[in-house]
KEKE-3310 file (N, C-alpha, C; in steps of 0.2 Angstrom, whole numbers, plus 5000, padded with zeros to 4 digits):
npx = (4720:4731:4723:4714:4725:4731:4720:4717:4723:4719:4705:4707:4711:4701:4695:4705:4708:4697:4697:4708:4705:4695:4702:4710:4701:4696:4705:4713:4721:4720:4730:4741:4742:4732:4720:4724:4726:4713:4708:4716:4711:4698:4699:4704:4693:4684:4687:4684:4670:4665:4668:4660:4646:4647:4650:4639:4630:4634:4630:4619:4612:4607:4614:4614:4602:4603:4603:4593:4581:4571:4569:4562:4569:4585:4582:4577:4589:4598:4595:4593:4603:4617:4620:4617:4628:4639:4638:4639:4652:4660:4658:4663:4677:4680:4678:4688:4696:4686:4681:4697:4708:4711:4699:4692:4683:4666:4668:4677:4669:4664:4673:4683:4671:4671:4685:4684:4675:4681:4692:4684:4678:4687:4692:4682:4678:4689:4688:4676:4679:4689:4682:4671:4671:4678:4667:4658:4646:4649:4661:4654:4647:4655:4661:4652:4649:4660:4661:4648:4650:4658:4651:4637:4643:4644:4634:4630:4643:4640:4631:4640:4650:4642:4642:4653:4662:4655:4657:4645:4634:4619:4601:4601:4611:4607:4597:4600:4612:4602:4596:4606:4610:4598:4597:4608:4605:4597:4602:4614:4608:4601:4613:4618:4609:4614:4608:4603:4592:4590:4603:4603:4592:4600:4610:4604:4601:4614:4619:4610:4616:4629:4624:4618:4629:4638:4632:4630:4643:4645:4637:4643:4655:4651:4644:4654:4665:4675:4675:4683:4687:4697:4704:4699:4689:4682:4676:4668:4658:4651:4647:4633:4627:4618:4605:4607:4607:4600:4591:4583:4578:4571:4562:4552:4546:4541:4532:4524:4510:4495:4497:4493:4483:4472:4481:4487:4484:4479:4491:4495:4489:4493:4506:4504:4500:4507:4517:4511:4510:4526:4529:4520:4525:4538:4537:4530:4541:4551:4546:4547:4559:4563:4564:4563:4551:4544:4557:4561:4552:4553:4566:4575:4588:4595:4605:4597:4588:4592:4591:4576:4571:4580:4577:4562:4563:4570:4560:4550:4556:4560:4547:4544:4552:4546:4532:4533:4537:4526:4515:4520:4521:4506:4499:4504:4513:4521:4531:4541:4533:4519:4521:4531:4524:4514:4521:4526:4515:4511:4521:4520:4508:4508:4520:4515:4503:4512:4517:4508:4505:4517:4532:4543:4546:4542:4553:4563:4556:4556:4571:4571:4566:4567:4575:4567:4558:4568:4573:4555:4556:4567:4563:4551:4557:4563:4551:4546:4554:4567)
npy = (5065:5068:5065:5079:5088:5084:5089:5102:5113:5111:5113:5127:5135:5140:5148:5157:5162:5169:5178:5185:5192:5200:5208:5215:5222:5236:5253:5258:5247:5240:5236:5222:5211:5214:5210:5197:5191:5191:5181:5170:5172:5168:5155:5147:5150:5142:5127:5127:5129:5119:5106:5108:5107:5095:5087:5090:5085:5072:5070:5073:5060:5063:5062:5052:5057:5069:5072:5070:5075:5087:5082:5086:5086:5089:5100:5109:5108:5114:5126:5132:5130:5127:5135:5149:5147:5148:5159:5168:5164:5170:5182:5184:5184:5194:5204:5212:5217:5225:5234:5240:5253:5252:5249:5258:5262:5259:5248:5240:5231:5221:5216:5210:5202:5193:5188:5183:5172:5166:5159:5150:5144:5136:5127:5119:5114:5106:5095:5091:5084:5075:5068:5060:5047:5049:5055:5060:5066:5069:5080:5089:5094:5099:5109:5118:5123:5130:5139:5146:5151:5163:5171:5171:5178:5190:5197:5202:5209:5219:5228:5231:5238:5250:5254:5262:5272:5274:5263:5254:5242:5242:5241:5237:5228:5218:5214:5210:5200:5191:5188:5181:5171:5162:5160:5152:5143:5134:5132:5124:5112:5109:5104:5093:5084:5078:5074:5070:5080:5089:5095:5099:5109:5119:5125:5138:5145:5149:5154:5166:5171:5176:5184:5194:5197:5202:5214:5221:5222:5231:5244:5248:5253:5261:5271:5277:5280:5271:5266:5261:5244:5230:5232:5224:5217:5229:5236:5226:5224:5237:5237:5232:5237:5235:5240:5252:5250:5261:5265:5252:5251:5264:5263:5251:5259:5267:5282:5296:5291:5281:5266:5252:5242:5233:5225:5216:5205:5199:5199:5191:5179:5181:5175:5164:5159:5159:5151:5139:5137:5135:5126:5114:5117:5113:5099:5093:5096:5087:5075:5070:5071:5060:5062:5053:5060:5053:5049:5058:5055:5042:5038:5047:5051:5048:5051:5050:5059:5070:5078:5079:5086:5098:5103:5105:5114:5124:5130:5135:5143:5152:5157:5168:5180:5183:5184:5195:5206:5206:5210:5223:5227:5229:5234:5247:5252:5264:5259:5245:5240:5233:5223:5216:5213:5204:5193:5189:5184:5171:5164:5162:5155:5146:5138:5137:5126:5118:5112:5108:5097:5091:5089:5088:5094:5106:5110:5111:5121:5132:5136:5141:5153:5163:5168:5166:5177:5188:5187:5190:5205:5208:5206:5214:5226:5229:5228:5240:5250:5254)
npz = (5101:5091:5080:5080:5080:5068:5058:5061:5054:5042:5044:5049:5039:5029:5037:5040:5027:5025:5034:5033:5020:5025:5033:5024:5016:5021:5019:5029:5038:5053:5067:5066:5076:5085:5077:5072:5085:5092:5083:5089:5102:5101:5096:5107:5116:5110:5113:5129:5128:5119:5126:5137:5131:5124:5137:5145:5137:5137:5153:5155:5144:5132:5121:5110:5105:5099:5085:5078:5067:5069:5080:5098:5107:5105:5098:5107:5114:5107:5104:5117:5124:5114:5105:5111:5121:5111:5104:5114:5119:5109:5107:5118:5114:5105:5113:5120:5109:5105:5115:5117:5110:5098:5092:5083:5071:5063:5055:5060:5069:5061:5058:5068:5074:5065:5065:5078:5077:5068:5071:5081:5075:5067:5077:5083:5070:5069:5080:5077:5066:5071:5081:5073:5064:5046:5033:5017:5021:5034:5030:5023:5032:5042:5034:5032:5045:5048:5037:5040:5053:5056:5048:5053:5066:5062:5061:5075:5076:5067:5077:5086:5079:5076:5088:5093:5095:5109:5116:5122:5121:5113:5112:5100:5095:5105:5101:5087:5091:5098:5086:5077:5085:5085:5072:5071:5078:5072:5061:5066:5070:5058:5053:5064:5059:5050:5040:5023:5016:5025:5025:5013:5015:5024:5016:5006:5017:5021:5012:5010:5021:5021:5009:5017:5026:5017:5013:5025:5029:5017:5021:5030:5027:5018:5024:5035:5027:5025:5009:5001:4992:4985:4971:4959:4965:4970:4958:4951:4961:4962:4951:4952:4961:4975:4983:4999:5016:5024:5009:5009:5021:5019:5009:5016:5024:5015:5008:5007:5005:5014:5022:5010:5015:5011:5001:5006:5011:4998:4991:4999:4994:4980:4981:4985:4974:4965:4970:4970:4957:4953:4959:4954:4941:4943:4948:4936:4927:4935:4934:4921:4917:4925:4938:4955:4966:4977:4984:4993:5004:5006:5010:5019:5021:5011:4995:4984:4987:4985:4973:4968:4979:4980:4969:4970:4982:4974:4967:4975:4981:4971:4968:4978:4974:4961:4965:4974:4966:4957:4965:4971:4956:4955:4966:4966:4975:4984:4992:4996:5009:5010:5000:5006:5019:5016:5010:5021:5028:5021:5021:5036:5034:5029:5036:5049:5042:5037:5053:5058:5049:5046:5056:5052:5042:5043:5052:5040:5033:5040:5039:5025:5026:5029:5017:5009:5011:5011:4999:4992:4996:4988:4975:4976:4977:4963:4958:4960:4952:4955)
capx = (4724:4734:4717:4713:4732:4730:4713:4717:4728:4714:4699:4709:4712:4695:4694:4712:4708:4691:4698:4716:4700:4691:4705:4712:4696:4696:4712:4715:4721:4721:4735:4741:4742:4724:4715:4726:4726:4706:4706:4718:4705:4690:4702:4704:4687:4680:4688:4680:4662:4663:4670:4654:4642:4648:4648:4629:4625:4633:4628:4608:4608:4605:4620:4611:4597:4605:4605:4586:4578:4563:4567:4563:4577:4589:4579:4579:4598:4602:4590:4594:4610:4625:4620:4618:4633:4645:4636:4642:4661:4664:4657:4669:4684:4680:4677:4696:4699:4680:4684:4703:4709:4713:4692:4688:4681:4662:4668:4680:4665:4663:4683:4683:4668:4673:4691:4683:4672:4686:4698:4681:4674:4692:4696:4675:4676:4693:4686:4671:4682:4693:4676:4668:4672:4677:4664:4656:4642:4653:4664:4652:4644:4660:4663:4644:4653:4666:4657:4643:4649:4659:4644:4633:4644:4645:4627:4631:4648:4638:4630:4646:4652:4639:4644:4661:4664:4652:4660:4641:4631:4612:4597:4601:4618:4605:4591:4605:4615:4597:4595:4612:4610:4592:4598:4613:4605:4591:4609:4617:4602:4601:4618:4619:4605:4617:4603:4603:4586:4593:4608:4601:4591:4606:4614:4602:4600:4621:4620:4607:4619:4631:4623:4617:4636:4641:4628:4630:4649:4644:4635:4645:4660:4652:4642:4659:4669:4680:4674:4687:4688:4704:4701:4694:4683:4677:4674:4664:4653:4650:4642:4629:4623:4613:4603:4609:4601:4595:4586:4578:4572:4565:4557:4548:4543:4537:4533:4517:4505:4494:4498:4489:4480:4469:4483:4491:4480:4479:4497:4499:4485:4496:4512:4502:4496:4513:4520:4509:4511:4531:4530:4517:4528:4542:4535:4531:4547:4555:4543:4547:4567:4563:4565:4557:4551:4544:4563:4561:4549:4555:4574:4579:4597:4599:4606:4592:4582:4593:4589:4570:4573:4584:4571:4556:4567:4572:4554:4548:4563:4557:4541:4544:4554:4540:4527:4534:4537:4519:4512:4523:4519:4500:4498:4507:4514:4527:4537:4539:4532:4514:4524:4535:4519:4508:4525:4528:4509:4511:4527:4518:4502:4514:4522:4507:4501:4516:4517:4500:4504:4524:4536:4552:4544:4541:4560:4566:4553:4560:4578:4571:4559:4572:4578:4561:4558:4573:4568:4551:4558:4570:4557:4547:4563:4566:4546:4546:4557:4572)
capy = (5071:5068:5067:5085:5092:5085:5091:5109:5117:5110:5118:5135:5138:5144:5155:5160:5168:5176:5185:5190:5195:5205:5212:5221:5229:5244:5255:5259:5242:5238:5230:5213:5210:5215:5206:5190:5189:5190:5177:5165:5169:5164:5146:5145:5148:5136:5122:5125:5129:5113:5103:5110:5103:5086:5084:5091:5079:5065:5069:5071:5054:5064:5061:5049:5061:5074:5069:5067:5081:5091:5080:5091:5086:5090:5109:5112:5109:5118:5134:5135:5130:5127:5140:5153:5146:5147:5165:5171:5167:5173:5189:5186:5182:5198:5211:5215:5222:5230:5239:5245:5259:5252:5249:5265:5262:5255:5241:5235:5227:5214:5213:5207:5198:5188:5184:5176:5167:5161:5155:5148:5137:5130:5122:5116:5109:5100:5093:5085:5078:5071:5062:5057:5044:5054:5053:5064:5070:5074:5085:5095:5098:5103:5114:5122:5126:5134:5145:5149:5153:5170:5177:5174:5183:5197:5202:5204:5214:5226:5230:5234:5243:5257:5260:5260:5275:5275:5258:5251:5239:5244:5236:5234:5224:5212:5208:5206:5192:5185:5184:5177:5164:5160:5155:5147:5136:5132:5129:5117:5108:5104:5098:5087:5079:5072:5072:5076:5086:5095:5097:5104:5116:5125:5128:5143:5151:5150:5160:5171:5176:5178:5191:5199:5201:5209:5220:5224:5227:5238:5249:5251:5255:5267:5275:5280:5282:5265:5262:5254:5238:5229:5235:5219:5218:5234:5238:5220:5225:5243:5238:5229:5244:5236:5247:5252:5248:5265:5264:5248:5256:5271:5258:5248:5264:5272:5289:5300:5288:5278:5258:5247:5235:5227:5222:5212:5198:5198:5200:5184:5174:5181:5174:5157:5156:5158:5147:5132:5137:5135:5118:5112:5116:5108:5094:5091:5094:5082:5068:5071:5071:5053:5061:5050:5065:5049:5047:5061:5052:5035:5039:5054:5054:5045:5054:5049:5063:5078:5081:5080:5091:5103:5107:5108:5120:5131:5130:5137:5151:5157:5161:5174:5186:5184:5186:5201:5210:5207:5215:5228:5233:5228:5239:5254:5256:5269:5255:5238:5237:5228:5217:5212:5210:5200:5188:5185:5181:5169:5160:5159:5152:5140:5137:5133:5122:5112:5112:5103:5091:5087:5095:5088:5099:5113:5115:5111:5124:5137:5136:5143:5157:5171:5168:5168:5184:5192:5187:5194:5212:5211:5208:5221:5232:5230:5231:5248:5253:5257)
capz = (5101:5088:5076:5079:5077:5059:5056:5065:5050:5037:5046:5051:5031:5026:5041:5040:5021:5025:5039:5027:5015:5028:5035:5019:5014:5021:5017:5034:5042:5061:5069:5063:5083:5089:5073:5074:5093:5091:5080:5093:5107:5098:5094:5113:5118:5108:5118:5133:5124:5115:5131:5139:5124:5125:5145:5144:5133:5141:5157:5153:5143:5127:5115:5105:5102:5094:5078:5076:5065:5072:5088:5102:5114:5099:5097:5114:5116:5103:5104:5124:5127:5112:5102:5115:5122:5106:5101:5118:5120:5103:5109:5124:5112:5101:5119:5123:5105:5108:5120:5114:5106:5088:5088:5082:5066:5061:5051:5065:5073:5058:5057:5074:5075:5059:5069:5084:5075:5062:5076:5086:5069:5065:5082:5082:5065:5069:5086:5075:5061:5076:5085:5070:5056:5041:5029:5013:5023:5040:5028:5022:5039:5045:5030:5033:5053:5045:5034:5042:5060:5055:5044:5059:5072:5057:5063:5080:5074:5064:5081:5090:5075:5075:5094:5093:5100:5115:5119:5126:5118:5114:5111:5094:5098:5109:5097:5082:5095:5096:5080:5076:5088:5083:5064:5074:5082:5066:5056:5070:5072:5051:5051:5066:5060:5046:5035:5015:5016:5031:5023:5008:5017:5025:5010:5005:5023:5022:5005:5012:5029:5016:5007:5022:5030:5013:5015:5032:5028:5011:5025:5036:5024:5015:5031:5038:5023:5023:5005:4996:4993:4983:4965:4956:4968:4969:4952:4952:4967:4960:4945:4956:4964:4976:4988:5004:5021:5022:5005:5011:5026:5018:5006:5019:5026:5011:5007:5013:5006:5019:5020:5009:5021:5007:4998:5011:5009:4990:4988:5003:4990:4975:4983:4987:4969:4961:4973:4969:4950:4952:4960:4950:4936:4944:4948:4929:4924:4937:4930:4914:4918:4927:4945:4960:4970:4983:4988:4999:5010:5006:5011:5021:5020:5003:4991:4980:4988:4985:4965:4968:4984:4976:4963:4974:4984:4970:4964:4980:4982:4963:4969:4983:4970:4957:4966:4977:4959:4955:4972:4969:4951:4955:4971:4963:4980:4984:4995:4998:5014:5008:4998:5013:5023:5010:5007:5028:5029:5016:5027:5043:5034:5026:5043:5052:5041:5039:5059:5059:5046:5046:5059:5050:5035:5047:5053:5036:5029:5044:5035:5020:5027:5030:5011:5007:5012:5008:4989:4991:4996:4982:4970:4975:4976:4957:4954:4961:4947:4958)
cpx = (4727:4729:4718:4719:4731:4725:4714:4718:4722:4708:4701:4708:4707:4693:4698:4710:4703:4693:4705:4711:4699:4695:4710:4707:4695:4704:4714:4716:4721:4727:4734:4739:4736:4719:4717:4725:4718:4705:4709:4713:4701:4693:4700:4700:4683:4682:4684:4671:4660:4664:4663:4648:4641:4647:4641:4627:4625:4630:4621:4606:4608:4609:4616:4605:4597:4605:4598:4585:4572:4563:4568:4568:4582:4588:4581:4585:4601:4599:4594:4602:4615:4625:4621:4625:4641:4644:4642:4649:4663:4663:4662:4675:4685:4680:4683:4699:4690:4682:4693:4703:4708:4702:4690:4686:4672:4664:4673:4676:4662:4669:4682:4678:4671:4680:4689:4681:4675:4688:4691:4679:4679:4692:4688:4677:4682:4692:4682:4674:4687:4690:4674:4672:4671:4672:4662:4651:4646:4658:4660:4647:4648:4661:4657:4647:4656:4664:4654:4644:4654:4654:4639:4634:4646:4639:4628:4635:4645:4634:4634:4648:4649:4639:4651:4663:4661:4654:4655:4637:4624:4608:4598:4604:4613:4601:4596:4609:4610:4596:4599:4610:4603:4594:4605:4612:4601:4597:4613:4613:4602:4606:4620:4614:4608:4611:4603:4598:4589:4599:4608:4597:4594:4606:4611:4603:4609:4623:4618:4611:4625:4632:4623:4625:4638:4638:4629:4639:4648:4644:4638:4652:4657:4647:4647:4667:4674:4676:4676:4688:4695:4701:4697:4689:4677:4672:4667:4658:4650:4646:4636:4623:4618:4611:4605:4604:4599:4591:4584:4574:4568:4558:4552:4546:4539:4536:4528:4511:4501:4496:4491:4486:4477:4475:4490:4489:4480:4486:4499:4494:4490:4503:4510:4500:4503:4517:4518:4509:4518:4533:4527:4522:4535:4543:4534:4537:4551:4552:4547:4556:4569:4566:4560:4557:4548:4550:4565:4557:4551:4563:4577:4584:4599:4599:4602:4588:4584:4591:4583:4570:4575:4580:4565:4558:4567:4564:4550:4551:4560:4550:4540:4546:4549:4535:4529:4536:4530:4515:4513:4521:4511:4496:4499:4509:4520:4534:4536:4538:4526:4517:4528:4531:4515:4514:4526:4519:4507:4516:4522:4512:4505:4518:4518:4504:4505:4519:4512:4501:4511:4530:4543:4551:4545:4548:4564:4564:4557:4568:4576:4566:4563:4574:4572:4558:4559:4573:4563:4553:4563:4567:4553:4550:4561:4557:4544:4550:4565:4579)
cpy = (5073:5069:5075:5089:5091:5087:5099:5112:5117:5113:5125:5137:5142:5149:5158:5166:5172:5180:5188:5195:5202:5210:5217:5225:5234:5248:5256:5253:5244:5233:5222:5208:5209:5209:5198:5186:5188:5183:5170:5164:5166:5155:5144:5145:5144:5130:5122:5125:5123:5108:5103:5107:5098:5083:5087:5085:5073:5065:5069:5065:5057:5064:5059:5052:5069:5076:5068:5074:5082:5086:5085:5091:5089:5098:5110:5113:5112:5127:5136:5133:5130:5131:5146:5153:5149:5155:5170:5172:5169:5180:5191:5187:5190:5204:5215:5219:5227:5236:5244:5251:5258:5250:5256:5266:5258:5247:5237:5230:5220:5211:5208:5201:5190:5184:5181:5172:5161:5157:5148:5141:5133:5126:5116:5112:5104:5095:5087:5081:5073:5065:5057:5053:5050:5051:5059:5070:5074:5080:5090:5097:5101:5111:5121:5126:5131:5139:5149:5153:5161:5175:5177:5179:5189:5202:5205:5211:5220:5233:5233:5238:5249:5260:5261:5265:5276:5268:5253:5250:5242:5239:5233:5226:5217:5209:5206:5201:5189:5183:5179:5170:5160:5154:5152:5142:5132:5127:5122:5112:5104:5101:5093:5083:5072:5067:5075:5080:5093:5100:5103:5111:5123:5127:5138:5148:5152:5156:5165:5176:5177:5184:5196:5202:5204:5214:5225:5227:5233:5245:5253:5253:5262:5273:5279:5281:5278:5263:5258:5248:5235:5230:5232:5219:5222:5238:5233:5222:5232:5241:5236:5235:5243:5243:5246:5250:5254:5266:5260:5252:5260:5267:5253:5252:5267:5277:5293:5295:5283:5271:5256:5242:5230:5222:5217:5205:5197:5196:5192:5179:5175:5175:5166:5154:5155:5153:5138:5131:5134:5128:5115:5110:5111:5101:5089:5090:5088:5075:5068:5069:5064:5053:5058:5054:5059:5045:5051:5059:5045:5034:5046:5055:5050:5052:5055:5054:5068:5082:5083:5086:5096:5108:5109:5114:5127:5134:5135:5145:5156:5158:5166:5178:5189:5187:5194:5209:5211:5210:5220:5232:5235:5233:5246:5257:5260:5263:5247:5234:5232:5223:5211:5208:5204:5193:5185:5183:5175:5163:5159:5155:5145:5136:5131:5125:5115:5108:5106:5097:5086:5091:5093:5094:5103:5115:5114:5118:5131:5140:5139:5150:5163:5170:5171:5175:5187:5192:5192:5202:5214:5211:5212:5227:5233:5231:5239:5251:5257:5257)
cpz = (5095:5080:5075:5078:5069:5056:5059:5059:5044:5038:5046:5043:5029:5032:5040:5033:5022:5029:5034:5024:5017:5031:5031:5015:5015:5020:5023:5036:5049:5063:5069:5071:5089:5084:5074:5081:5095:5089:5087:5100:5106:5097:5102:5118:5116:5114:5124:5134:5122:5121:5135:5137:5128:5132:5148:5143:5135:5148:5159:5150:5135:5120:5109:5103:5098:5087:5075:5074:5067:5079:5094:5107:5111:5098:5102:5117:5113:5104:5111:5127:5122:5111:5105:5119:5118:5104:5108:5119:5115:5104:5114:5122:5110:5109:5121:5116:5106:5110:5121:5110:5099:5087:5087:5074:5065:5058:5056:5070:5068:5057:5064:5075:5069:5063:5075:5083:5071:5065:5078:5080:5068:5072:5083:5077:5067:5075:5083:5071:5065:5080:5080:5063:5049:5034:5022:5017:5030:5036:5026:5026:5042:5040:5032:5040:5049:5042:5037:5049:5060:5052:5050:5064:5066:5058:5069:5080:5070:5070:5086:5086:5075:5084:5097:5097:5109:5120:5123:5123:5119:5114:5105:5095:5100:5103:5090:5085:5094:5091:5077:5078:5086:5077:5067:5076:5077:5062:5060:5070:5063:5050:5055:5065:5055:5039:5026:5014:5020:5028:5019:5011:5021:5021:5007:5012:5023:5017:5008:5018:5026:5012:5012:5024:5025:5013:5019:5031:5023:5016:5028:5032:5020:5020:5034:5036:5021:5016:5000:4997:4987:4974:4960:4960:4968:4965:4951:4955:4964:4955:4947:4958:4968:4980:4995:5008:5021:5017:5007:5017:5024:5014:5010:5022:5022:5010:5011:5012:5013:5017:5017:5011:5016:5003:5002:5011:5004:4988:4994:4997:4981:4976:4983:4981:4963:4965:4970:4961:4949:4954:4957:4943:4936:4943:4940:4927:4927:4934:4924:4913:4923:4933:4951:4965:4979:4986:4994:5006:5011:5011:5014:5021:5015:5000:4985:4980:4985:4978:4965:4974:4982:4972:4967:4978:4982:4969:4969:4982:4976:4964:4974:4978:4966:4959:4972:4970:4958:4958:4969:4963:4953:4960:4969:4970:4980:4989:4995:5005:5013:5005:5003:5018:5020:5011:5016:5030:5026:5019:5032:5041:5032:5031:5047:5047:5041:5046:5060:5056:5047:5050:5057:5045:5036:5048:5046:5032:5034:5041:5030:5020:5027:5021:5007:5005:5012:5000:4989:4989:4992:4976:4969:4974:4968:4954:4954:4957:4950:4956)
residu = (MET:LEU:ARG:PHE:LEU:LEU:TRP:LEU:PRO:ILE:CYS:ALA:ALA:PRO:GLY:VAL:ALA:LEU:LEU:TRP:PHE:VAL:TRP:ARG:VAL:PRO:PRO:ILE:ARG:ASP:PRO:ALA:ARG:SER:VAL:TRP:GLY:THR:TYR:VAL:LEU:GLY:MET:LEU:ALA:ALA:ILE:PRO:ALA:VAL:LEU:ALA:GLU:ASN:ALA:LEU:ALA:ARG:PHE:THR:GLY:ILE:SER:ASP:GLN:LEU:ASP:ARG:LEU:ALA:GLY:THR:THR:SER:LEU:LEU:PHE:VAL:PHE:LEU:PHE:ALA:ALA:PRO:LEU:GLU:GLU:ALA:VAL:LYS:VAL:ALA:ALA:ALA:TRP:PRO:ALA:PHE:ARG:SER:GLY:GLU:PHE:ASP:GLU:ALA:PHE:ASP:GLY:ILE:LEU:TYR:ALA:THR:ALA:ALA:ALA:ALA:GLY:PHE:ALA:SER:VAL:GLU:GLY:ALA:LEU:SER:LEU:ALA:ARG:HIS:PRO:VAL:SER:ALA:SER:GLU:VAL:VAL:ARG:VAL:PHE:ILE:ILE:LEU:VAL:SER:GLN:PRO:LEU:LEU:SER:SER:MET:TRP:GLY:TYR:GLY:LEU:GLY:ARG:VAL:ARG:ARG:THR:LYS:THR:PRO:THR:ILE:ARG:PHE:MET:LEU:LEU:TRP:LEU:VAL:ALA:THR:GLY:LEU:HIS:ALA:MET:LEU:GLU:HIS:LEU:THR:ALA:SER:ARG:SER:THR:ALA:ALA:THR:ILE:SER:ALA:ILE:PRO:LEU:VAL:ILE:GLY:LEU:ALA:GLY:LEU:ALA:TRP:TRP:ALA:GLY:ARG:ASP:LEU:LEU:ALA:ARG:PHE:GLY:ARG:THR:THR:LEU:ALA:PRO:PRO:VAL:ARG:ARG:GLY:LEU:ALA:SER:LEU:GLN:PRO:PRO:SER:LEU:HIS:ALA:MET:ARG:GLN:ALA:LEU:HIS:GLY:SER:HIS:ARG:PRO:VAL:LEU:PHE:HIS:TRP:ILE:PRO:LEU:GLY:ALA:LEU:THR:THR:THR:GLY:VAL:MET:LEU:THR:THR:VAL:THR:VAL:ALA:ILE:TRP:GLY:GLY:ARG:ARG:LEU:GLY:LEU:ASP:PHE:ALA:ALA:ILE:ASP:ARG:ALA:GLU:SER:SER:THR:SER:ALA:ALA:ALA:PRO:LEU:LEU:LEU:LEU:ALA:CYS:SER:VAL:LEU:VAL:ALA:PHE:PRO:VAL:SER:GLY:PHE:LEU:VAL:ALA:ARG:ALA:SER:ASN:SER:ASP:GLY:VAL:LEU:GLU:PRO:ALA:LEU:SER:ALA:ALA:VAL:ALA:ILE:VAL:ALA:VAL:LEU:VAL:LEU:LEU:GLY:LEU:ALA:ALA:PRO:VAL:ALA:LEU:VAL:LEU:ALA:LEU:ALA:PHE:ALA:PRO:VAL:ALA:PHE:ALA:LEU:ALA:CYS:GLY:GLY:ALA:TRP:VAL:GLY:LEU:GLY:ARG)
# end
């Protein structure tokens, strides 16, 4: 208990800072008692959830199997129990605010989801550090938890914000909750394995979640008139001028031209070719720099595998915006639908091959898949000249 109390303020600091920023984004702020009360509810909800997870793991005798990367038992536990339970209790913590009169703006969905998740993550992180010996890998693991929990919850928070008037969650909320739960399970599995390769694979997924949360928050602010951020932040973000969700939906649907189906397999082949080229260049460059790529297979949890794994991961991710740009330009399409579908086909093909050859690599690739798809769509957007 003493270790938990010592770690709790440290683990609470990132979530408090994030919630403070999100709370101060809108020009009209919600009452502090509602926002920070939801944060406290998230903290309280974390205790029974974590205790239930630990109790089930001990009762079924699988505690020593939960840190096995790509292990069937570990995957079933996080996907069918741990992640759904944690996302459900975070929704429960945000529910009183959702049903209250203070929840009157679309952005409030992200605000209160962030509050509940930040409180939950602070207790979960403190309990984890109190139970395990402190090491660099454990600190990184807990930091990923502290950052990713609010980002994941902002997905279903977006769905709650869209129904702020009716106070009745729709199928959109359920789908976003399921997506958040699936990504949560993937991140929890990667971080629980305490593997260098798994931790590195979790980083781009967290970065992608941050971009998605920022994008969703920006869309809600613009849609419902709350567009003012803090002055220095607003100028920086405004200069980027990223597309809105509505603009991306229009780009995916295209205009009056039919779907260019023949460009889907051609685009998938283009993506595969660009991927092979970038990986080949990465391996050649890595060998010139003296990197040992065999360390990835030889010592999965060793830091010696970090540099070559990062290089290979970056080379694969770089291929997707490049191929998306090339397909959009070559097909002369009016939207990003064809490049997006071709990237999806290429990703599925890679996942199938990895599933047949190396289940561990499949789990790592699944973490990169959403980021790769988003990068392909971004490259196609640039290729359209918008």
